[in-house]
DSSP file (Angstrom, degrees, kcal/mol; ACC not computed):
  #  RESIDUE AA STRUCTURE BP1 BP2  ACC     N-H-->O    O-->H-N    N-H-->O    O-->H-N    TCO  KAPPA ALPHA  PHI   PSI    X-CA   Y-CA   Z-CA
    1    1 A X              0   0    0      0, 0.0    97,-2.4     0, 0.0     2,-0.3   0.000 360.0 360.0 360.0 147.0  -17.6    2.8    2.4
    2    2 A X  E     -AB  66  97A   0     64,-3.3    64,-2.5    95,-0.2     2,-0.6  -0.895 360.0-142.0-122.4 150.6  -14.3    1.5    1.1
    3    3 A X  E     -AB  65  96A   0     93,-2.8    93,-2.4    -2,-0.3     2,-0.5  -0.970  19.3-164.1-108.7 119.8  -11.3   -0.2    2.7
    4    4 A X  E     -AB  64  95A   0     60,-2.7    60,-1.9    -2,-0.6     2,-0.4  -0.920   3.9-169.4-105.5 126.6   -8.1    1.0    1.2
    5    5 A X  E     -AB  63  94A   0     89,-2.5    89,-2.4    -2,-0.5     2,-0.4  -0.952   1.1-169.1-116.0 135.9   -5.0   -1.1    1.9
    6    6 A X  E     -AB  62  93A   0     56,-3.2    56,-2.9    -2,-0.4     2,-0.5  -0.988   5.1-164.3-130.5 124.3   -1.5    0.1    0.9
    7    7 A X  E     +AB  61  92A   0     85,-3.5    85,-2.7    -2,-0.4     2,-0.3  -0.918  23.3 155.7-107.5 130.5    1.7   -2.0    1.0
    8    8 A X  E     -A   60   0A   0     52,-2.2    52,-3.0    -2,-0.5     2,-0.1  -0.985  45.0-100.3-149.0 158.2    5.0   -0.2    0.9
    9    9 A X  E >   -A   59   0A   0     80,-0.4     3,-1.6    -2,-0.3     4,-0.3  -0.440  45.8-107.1 -71.7 157.9    8.6   -0.6    1.8
   10   10 A X  G >  S+     0   0    0     48,-0.8     3,-1.8     1,-0.3     4,-0.4   0.804 114.6  70.1 -59.7 -30.1    9.6    1.1    5.0
   11   11 A X  G 3  S+     0   0    0      1,-0.3     3,-0.3     2,-0.1    -1,-0.3   0.802  99.6  48.7 -57.9 -29.0   11.5    3.9    3.2
   12   12 A X  G <> S+     0   0    0     -3,-1.6     4,-2.3     1,-0.2    -1,-0.3   0.442  80.9 101.1 -92.1   0.2    8.2    5.2    1.9
   13   13 A X  H <> S+     0   0    0     -3,-1.8     4,-2.0    -4,-0.3    -1,-0.2   0.903  81.9  47.7 -54.2 -48.8    6.4    5.3    5.3
   14   14 A X  H  > S+     0   0    0     -4,-0.4     4,-1.7    -3,-0.3    -1,-0.2   0.885 111.0  52.6 -61.6 -36.7    6.9    9.1    5.8
   15   15 A X  H  > S+     0   0    0     -4,-0.3     4,-1.9     1,-0.2    -1,-0.2   0.895 107.6  50.7 -65.9 -39.8    5.7    9.8    2.3
   16   16 A X  H  X S+     0   0    0     -4,-2.3     4,-2.5     1,-0.2    -1,-0.2   0.891 106.2  55.7 -65.8 -38.1    2.5    7.8    2.9
   17   17 A X  H  X S+     0   0    0     -4,-2.0     4,-2.2    -5,-0.2    -1,-0.2   0.897 107.6  49.7 -58.5 -40.0    1.9    9.7    6.1
   18   18 A X  H  X S+     0   0    0     -4,-1.7     4,-3.2     2,-0.2    -1,-0.2   0.882 108.5  52.9 -65.9 -38.6    2.0   12.9    4.2
   19   19 A X  H  X S+     0   0    0     -4,-1.9     4,-2.0     2,-0.2    -2,-0.2   0.943 110.1  47.2 -62.8 -47.2   -0.4   11.6    1.6
   20   20 A X  H  <>S+     0   0    0     -4,-2.5     5,-2.5     1,-0.2    -2,-0.2   0.918 115.4  46.5 -59.3 -43.1   -2.9   10.6    4.3
   21   21 A X  H ><5S+     0   0    0     -4,-2.2     3,-1.6     1,-0.2    -2,-0.2   0.933 111.0  50.7 -66.0 -46.6   -2.5   14.1    5.9
   22   22 A X  H 3<5S+     0   0    0     -4,-3.2    -1,-0.2     1,-0.3    -2,-0.2   0.825 111.4  48.5 -62.1 -32.3   -2.8   16.0    2.7
   23   23 A X  T 3<5S-     0   0    0     -4,-2.0    -1,-0.3    -5,-0.2    -2,-0.2   0.397 112.0-123.2 -88.7   3.4   -6.0   14.2    1.8
   24   24 A X  T < 5 +     0   0    0     -3,-1.6     2,-0.8     1,-0.2    -3,-0.2   0.878  48.3 165.7  56.8  42.4   -7.4   14.9    5.3
   25   25 A X      < -     0   0    0     -5,-2.5    -1,-0.2    -6,-0.2    -2,-0.1  -0.819  21.6-161.2 -86.8 110.8   -8.0   11.2    6.1
   26   26 A X        +     0   0    0     -2,-0.8     2,-0.4     1,-0.2    -1,-0.2   0.780  65.5  29.0 -72.2 -28.5   -8.5   11.5    9.8
   27   27 A X        +     0   0    0     38,-0.2    38,-0.3    -3,-0.1     2,-0.3  -0.994  62.2 150.0-138.8 130.3   -7.8    7.9   10.9
   28   28 A X        -     0   0    0     -2,-0.4     2,-0.3    36,-0.1    36,-0.2  -0.971  27.3-138.2-149.9 162.6   -5.7    5.1    9.4
   29   29 A X  E     -C   63   0A   0     34,-2.8    34,-2.5    -2,-0.3     2,-0.4  -0.855   9.4-157.4-123.5 157.4   -3.8    2.2   10.8
   30   30 A X  E     -C   62   0A   0     -2,-0.3     2,-0.4    32,-0.2    32,-0.2  -0.987   5.3-172.3-136.3 146.1   -0.4    0.6   10.1
   31   31 A X  E     -C   61   0A   0     30,-2.2    30,-2.8    -2,-0.4     2,-0.4  -1.000  23.6-129.4-135.9 134.1    1.0   -2.8   10.6
   32   32 A X  E     +C   60   0A   0     -2,-0.4     2,-0.3    28,-0.2    28,-0.2  -0.703  37.0 177.9 -80.5 133.7    4.7   -3.9   10.2
   33   33 A X  E     -C   59   0A   0     26,-2.7    26,-2.8    -2,-0.4     2,-0.5  -0.906  27.6-138.6-134.1 161.6    4.9   -7.0    8.0
   34   34 A X  E     -C   58   0A   0     -2,-0.3     2,-0.4    24,-0.2    24,-0.2  -0.991  21.9-149.2-121.3 123.5    7.5   -9.2    6.5
   35   35 A X  E     -C   57   0A   0     22,-2.6    22,-1.8    -2,-0.5    17,-0.6  -0.746  15.1-177.5 -97.4 140.0    7.0  -10.3    2.9
   36   36 A X  B     -d   52   0B   0     -2,-0.4     2,-0.4    15,-0.2    17,-0.2  -0.930  15.4-145.8-129.4 154.5    8.3  -13.7    1.5
   37   37 A X        -     0   0    0     15,-1.6     2,-0.0    -2,-0.3    15,-0.0  -0.984  18.7-131.6-121.5 133.0    8.1  -15.2   -1.9
   38   38 A X    >   -     0   0    0     -2,-0.4     3,-1.8     1,-0.1    16,-0.1  -0.296  30.9-103.2 -75.5 166.8    7.7  -18.9   -2.5
   39   39 A X  T 3  S+     0   0    0      1,-0.3    -1,-0.1    14,-0.1     3,-0.1   0.769 123.0  53.0 -60.9 -25.2   10.0  -20.8   -4.8
   40   40 A X  T 3  S+     0   0    0      1,-0.2     2,-1.3     2,-0.1    -1,-0.3   0.429  82.4  95.8 -91.2   1.5    7.1  -20.9   -7.4
   41   41 A X    <   +     0   0    0     -3,-1.8    -1,-0.2     1,-0.2    -2,-0.1  -0.385  43.2 116.3 -91.0  58.6    6.6  -17.1   -7.3
   42   42 A X        +     0   0    0     -2,-1.3    -1,-0.2    -3,-0.1     5,-0.1   0.254  34.7 129.9-108.6  12.2    8.7  -16.1  -10.3
   43   43 A X  S >> S-     0   0    0     -3,-0.3     3,-1.4     1,-0.1     4,-0.5  -0.251  70.7-113.6 -66.8 156.9    6.1  -14.7  -12.6
   44   44 A X  G >4 S+     0   0    0      1,-0.3     3,-1.0     2,-0.2     4,-0.3   0.826 115.4  62.5 -59.7 -32.4    6.7  -11.3  -14.1
   45   45 A X  G 34 S+     0   0    0      1,-0.2     3,-0.3     2,-0.1    -1,-0.3   0.760 105.2  46.9 -65.3 -24.4    3.9   -9.8  -12.1
   46   46 A X  G X4 S+     0   0    0     -3,-1.4     3,-1.8     1,-0.2    -1,-0.2   0.494  83.2  94.5 -95.6  -4.2    5.7  -10.7   -8.9
   47   47 A X  T << S+     0   0    0     -3,-1.0    -1,-0.2    -4,-0.5     4,-0.1   0.799  90.4  41.7 -62.6 -29.4    9.1   -9.3   -9.8
   48   48 A X  T 3  S+     0   0    0     -4,-0.3    -1,-0.3    -3,-0.3     2,-0.2   0.204  88.7 116.0-103.4  17.7    8.4   -5.9   -8.2
   49   49 A X  S <  S-     0   0    0     -3,-1.8     2,-2.0    40,-0.1    -3,-0.0  -0.585  79.5-106.0 -82.8 149.7    6.8   -7.3   -5.1
   50   50 A X  S    S+     0   0    0     -2,-0.2     7,-0.4    40,-0.1     2,-0.3  -0.498  81.9  91.8 -79.4  79.0    8.5   -6.7   -1.8
   51   51 A X        -     0   0    0     -2,-2.0     2,-0.3    -5,-0.1   -15,-0.2  -0.983  51.9-153.9-164.2 155.4    9.9  -10.1   -1.1
   52   52 A X  B     -d   36   0B   0      3,-0.8   -15,-1.6   -17,-0.6     5,-0.1  -0.899  27.6-123.2-126.6 159.5   12.8  -12.4   -1.5
   53   53 A X  S    S+     0   0    0     -2,-0.3   -14,-0.1   -17,-0.2    -1,-0.1   0.881 106.8  28.1 -71.2 -37.8   12.9  -16.2   -1.6
   54   54 A X  S    S+     0   0    0      1,-0.2     2,-0.4   -16,-0.1    -1,-0.1   0.826 124.9  31.4 -98.3 -34.5   15.3  -16.7    1.2
   55   55 A X  S    S-     0   0    0    -20,-0.0    -3,-0.8   -18,-0.0    -1,-0.2  -0.927  79.9-114.7-125.7 150.8   14.9  -13.7    3.5
   56   56 A X        -     0   0    0     -2,-0.4     2,-0.5    -5,-0.1   -20,-0.2  -0.390  20.4-134.7 -78.8 159.5   11.9  -11.6    4.3
   57   57 A X  E     - C   0  35A   0    -22,-1.8   -22,-2.6    -7,-0.4     2,-0.3  -0.972  19.4-128.0-115.7 126.3   11.6   -7.9    3.4
   58   58 A X  E     + C   0  34A   0     -2,-0.5   -48,-0.8   -24,-0.2     2,-0.3  -0.553  43.9 150.1 -75.5 132.9   10.3   -5.6    6.0
   59   59 A X  E     -AC   9  33A   0    -26,-2.8   -26,-2.7    -2,-0.3     2,-0.4  -0.866  37.8-110.1-149.2-178.0    7.4   -3.4    4.8
   60   60 A X  E     -AC   8  32A   0    -52,-3.0   -52,-2.2    -2,-0.3     2,-0.5  -0.943   9.3-155.1-124.7 142.9    4.3   -1.6    6.1
   61   61 A X  E     -AC   7  31A   0    -30,-2.8   -30,-2.2    -2,-0.4     2,-0.4  -0.981  19.1-176.8-112.9 117.0    0.6   -2.3    5.5
   62   62 A X  E     +AC   6  30A   0    -56,-2.9   -56,-3.2    -2,-0.5     2,-0.3  -0.902   5.3 177.0-110.2 142.2   -1.4    0.9    6.0
   63   63 A X  E     -AC   5  29A   0    -34,-2.5   -34,-2.8    -2,-0.4     2,-0.3  -0.997  10.0-179.1-147.6 154.3   -5.2    0.8    5.8
   64   64 A X  E     -A    4   0A   0    -60,-1.9   -60,-2.7    -2,-0.3     2,-0.6  -0.996  26.3-132.4-149.6 145.7   -8.1    3.2    6.1
   65   65 A X  E     +A    3   0A   0     -2,-0.3     2,-0.3   -38,-0.3   -62,-0.2  -0.910  46.3 159.1 -97.1 120.5  -11.9    3.1    5.9
   66   66 A X  E     -A    2   0A   0    -64,-2.5   -64,-3.3    -2,-0.6     2,-0.1  -0.894  43.7 -93.1-140.1 164.8  -13.0    6.0    3.8
   67   67 A X     >  -     0   0    0     -2,-0.3     4,-2.3   -66,-0.2     3,-0.4  -0.379  48.2-102.8 -73.3 161.3  -15.9    7.2    1.7
   68   68 A X  H  > S+     0   0    0      1,-0.2     4,-2.2     2,-0.2     5,-0.2   0.867 120.2  54.3 -57.5 -40.6  -15.8    6.5   -2.1
   69   69 A X  H  > S+     0   0    0      1,-0.2     4,-1.6     2,-0.2    -1,-0.2   0.895 111.2  45.5 -63.4 -38.8  -14.6   10.0   -3.1
   70   70 A X  H  > S+     0   0    0     -3,-0.4     4,-2.6     2,-0.2    -1,-0.2   0.865 108.8  57.4 -70.0 -35.3  -11.7    9.8   -0.7
   71   71 A X  H  X S+     0   0    0     -4,-2.3     4,-2.5     1,-0.2     5,-0.2   0.927 106.5  48.5 -60.6 -45.3  -10.8    6.3   -1.9
   72   72 A X  H  X S+     0   0    0     -4,-2.2     4,-2.1     1,-0.2    -1,-0.2   0.908 112.8  48.0 -62.0 -42.1  -10.5    7.5   -5.4
   73   73 A X  H  X S+     0   0    0     -4,-1.6     4,-2.4     2,-0.2    -1,-0.2   0.892 111.5  50.6 -65.5 -39.6   -8.3   10.4   -4.4
   74   74 A X  H  X S+     0   0    0     -4,-2.6     4,-2.0     2,-0.2    -2,-0.2   0.924 110.7  47.4 -66.7 -44.7   -6.1    8.1   -2.2
   75   75 A X  H  X S+     0   0    0     -4,-2.5     4,-2.3     1,-0.2    -1,-0.2   0.893 112.8  50.0 -63.8 -38.9   -5.6    5.6   -5.1
   76   76 A X  H  X S+     0   0    0     -4,-2.1     4,-2.8    -5,-0.2    -2,-0.2   0.911 108.5  52.7 -64.7 -41.3   -4.7    8.4   -7.5
   77   77 A X  H  X S+     0   0    0     -4,-2.4     4,-2.3     2,-0.2    -2,-0.2   0.883 109.8  48.7 -62.4 -38.3   -2.2    9.9   -5.0
   78   78 A X  H  X S+     0   0    0     -4,-2.0     4,-2.6     2,-0.2    13,-0.2   0.923 111.7  48.9 -66.7 -43.8   -0.5    6.5   -4.7
   79   79 A X  H  X S+     0   0    0     -4,-2.3     4,-1.8     1,-0.2    -2,-0.2   0.913 112.5  48.4 -61.7 -42.1   -0.4    6.2   -8.5
   80   80 A X  H  X S+     0   0    0     -4,-2.8     4,-0.8     2,-0.2    -1,-0.2   0.903 110.8  51.2 -64.1 -41.3    1.1    9.7   -8.7
   81   81 A X  H >< S+     0   0    0     -4,-2.3     3,-1.0     1,-0.2     4,-0.4   0.931 109.4  50.3 -60.8 -46.5    3.6    9.0   -6.0
   82   82 A X  H >< S+     0   0    0     -4,-2.6     3,-1.3     1,-0.3    -1,-0.2   0.867 103.1  60.2 -60.6 -36.9    4.7    5.8   -7.9
   83   83 A X  H 3< S+     0   0    0     -4,-1.8    -1,-0.3     1,-0.3    -2,-0.2   0.757 106.6  47.6 -64.0 -23.5    5.1    7.7  -11.1
   84   84 A X  T << S+     0   0    0     -3,-1.0     2,-0.4    -4,-0.8    -1,-0.3   0.476  94.7  92.1 -95.5  -3.6    7.8    9.9   -9.4
   85   85 A X    <   -     0   0    0     -3,-1.3     5,-0.0    -4,-0.4    -4,-0.0  -0.770  57.4-158.9 -99.4 134.9    9.8    7.1   -7.8
   86   86 A X        +     0   0    0     -2,-0.4    -1,-0.1     3,-0.0     4,-0.1   0.394  57.9 120.9 -84.5   4.3   12.8    5.5   -9.5
   87   87 A X        -     0   0    0      1,-0.1     3,-0.2     2,-0.1    -2,-0.1  -0.279  65.9-142.3 -75.4 151.3   12.4    2.5   -7.3
   88   88 A X  S    S+     0   0    0      1,-0.2     2,-0.4     2,-0.0    -1,-0.1   0.346  95.3  72.2 -84.9   4.4   11.8   -1.1   -8.4
   89   89 A X  S    S-     0   0    0    -39,-0.0   -80,-0.4    -7,-0.0    -1,-0.2  -0.659  71.6-174.8-120.8  74.0    9.5   -1.4   -5.4
   90   90 A X        -     0   0    0     -2,-0.4     2,-0.3   -42,-0.2   -40,-0.1  -0.252  34.7 -98.7 -66.8 157.5    6.4    0.7   -6.1
   91   91 A X        -     0   0    0    -13,-0.2     2,-0.5   -83,-0.1   -83,-0.2  -0.568  36.9-145.7 -71.6 137.3    3.7    1.2   -3.5
   92   92 A X  E     +B    7   0A   0    -85,-2.7   -85,-3.5    -2,-0.3     2,-0.4  -0.922  22.1 174.7-108.9 132.0    0.8   -1.3   -4.0
   93   93 A X  E     +B    6   0A   0     -2,-0.5     2,-0.3   -87,-0.2   -87,-0.2  -0.988   4.7 177.2-136.5 145.9   -2.7   -0.2   -3.1
   94   94 A X  E     -B    5   0A   0    -89,-2.4   -89,-2.5    -2,-0.4     2,-0.4  -0.979  18.5-135.8-146.6 161.5   -6.1   -1.8   -3.5
   95   95 A X  E     -B    4   0A   0     -2,-0.3     2,-0.4   -91,-0.2   -91,-0.2  -0.936  14.2-170.8-121.7 136.5   -9.7   -1.0   -2.6
   96   96 A X  E     -B    3   0A   0    -93,-2.4   -93,-2.8    -2,-0.4     2,-0.3  -0.968  26.0-118.8-124.8 143.4  -12.3   -3.3   -1.1
   97   97 A X  E     -B    2   0A   0     -2,-0.4     2,-0.7   -95,-0.2   -95,-0.2  -0.635  18.9-147.4 -77.8 134.2  -16.0   -2.6   -0.8
   98   98 A X        +     0   0    0    -97,-2.4     3,-0.1    -2,-0.3    -1,-0.0  -0.905  20.4 175.4-103.5 106.8  -17.3   -2.6    2.8
   99   99 A X        +     0   0    0     -2,-0.7     2,-0.3     1,-0.2    -1,-0.2   0.841  66.1  19.4 -81.6 -35.0  -20.8   -4.0    2.7
  100  100 A X        -     0   0    0    -99,-0.0     2,-0.4     0, 0.0    -1,-0.2  -0.980  59.4-170.6-138.4 149.8  -21.5   -4.0    6.4
  101  101 A X              0   0    0     -2,-0.3    -3,-0.0    -3,-0.1     0, 0.0  -0.987 360.0 360.0-141.9 127.4  -20.0   -2.3    9.4
  102  102 A X              0   0    0     -2,-0.4    -1,-0.1     0, 0.0     0, 0.0   0.360 360.0 360.0-115.8 360.0  -20.8   -3.2   13.1
């Protein structure tokens, strides 16, 4: 089993809902978050992250526990979505292995 976490700006929230629905992922959760960047966070890798130094940026964290085959499809769908967006704020997604579940 995999845990997929997806960070996006609020503008993309409806699109992510469609991705979950199209991939037939039956259950997922969402949390509203505020992103901040520290004064030392100026590396090129952080330039497209959803945060500002002085004010927070509202975004969403969506996550789902899925089988490996669904995880691969979900990450591909996010990559495909990003390829079509002109935004400087791409959706960020990552996968974690779930070793145990109680």
